[in-house]
C-alpha positions as CSV (number, residue, x, y, z in Angstrom):
1,M,199.9,186.5,-37.9
2,G,202.7,184.4,-39.3
3,F,204.0,182.3,-42.2
4,V,202.3,179.3,-43.7
5,D,204.6,176.3,-44.4
6,G,203.9,172.8,-45.8
7,G,202.1,171.1,-48.6
8,F,198.4,171.4,-48.5
9,P,196.0,169.7,-48.7
10,H,197.9,166.7,-50.1
11,Y,200.0,166.2,-46.9
12,G,196.9,166.5,-44.8
13,Y,198.2,169.3,-42.7
14,Y,200.0,172.7,-42.8
15,A,201.7,174.8,-40.1
16,C,201.4,178.5,-39.3
17,I,204.7,179.7,-38.0
18,G,204.8,182.8,-35.9
19,K,204.9,183.5,-32.1
20,N,203.4,180.0,-31.7
21,L,203.6,177.1,-34.0
22,K,200.1,175.8,-34.9
23,M,199.5,172.7,-36.9
24,N,196.2,172.7,-38.8
25,P,194.3,170.0,-40.6
26,A,193.9,170.6,-44.3
27,N,190.2,170.1,-44.8
28,F,189.8,171.9,-48.0
29,E,190.4,171.7,-51.8
30,V,192.7,174.0,-53.8
31,F,191.9,175.3,-57.3
32,A,194.1,177.0,-59.9
33,N,192.1,178.9,-62.5
34,D,188.9,177.1,-61.2
35,M,190.4,173.7,-61.9
36,K,191.0,171.4,-58.9
37,I,194.6,170.6,-58.3
38,K,196.3,168.2,-55.9
39,G,197.7,171.0,-53.8
40,L,200.3,173.7,-53.1
41,G,203.8,173.5,-51.8
42,V,204.9,176.5,-49.8
43,Y,208.1,177.2,-48.0
44,C,208.5,179.8,-45.4
45,N,212.2,180.5,-46.3
46,F,211.5,180.9,-50.1
47,P,209.2,183.3,-51.9
48,Y,207.7,180.6,-54.1
49,V,204.5,178.6,-54.3
50,K,204.6,175.3,-56.1
51,L,201.5,174.0,-57.8
52,I,201.1,170.2,-57.4
53,S,199.5,169.7,-60.8
54,N,200.5,168.7,-64.3
55,R,198.2,171.2,-66.0
56,F,200.4,174.2,-65.9
57,N,203.9,175.3,-67.0
58,E,206.5,177.4,-65.2
59,G,205.7,181.0,-65.7
60,D,201.9,180.5,-66.2
61,V,199.8,183.1,-64.4
62,V,197.0,181.4,-62.3
63,K,194.5,182.5,-59.8
64,I,194.6,180.3,-56.6
65,T,191.4,179.7,-54.6
66,C,190.2,177.2,-52.1
67,K,187.0,175.8,-50.8
68,G,186.4,174.2,-47.4
69,D,187.3,174.7,-43.7
70,G,190.5,176.2,-42.5
71,C,192.0,177.4,-45.8
72,P,195.1,179.4,-45.1
73,L,194.6,181.5,-48.2
74,L,191.4,183.2,-46.9
């Protein structure tokens, strides 16, 4: 159990921060409203998720899913 930090999968990795720091490869794809996006930016010290996509506007409501191995959202 911990916090997820990083930009995934576009940076190629993300980290789970808790009792132990664990770097993980980002071998998955991220989707917003069933449309593939470049990725997500998450920050353990801010309660925000940034969509790395030009398809949405600030304030849009989206459903985030992912497919592949090691997705931190599952």
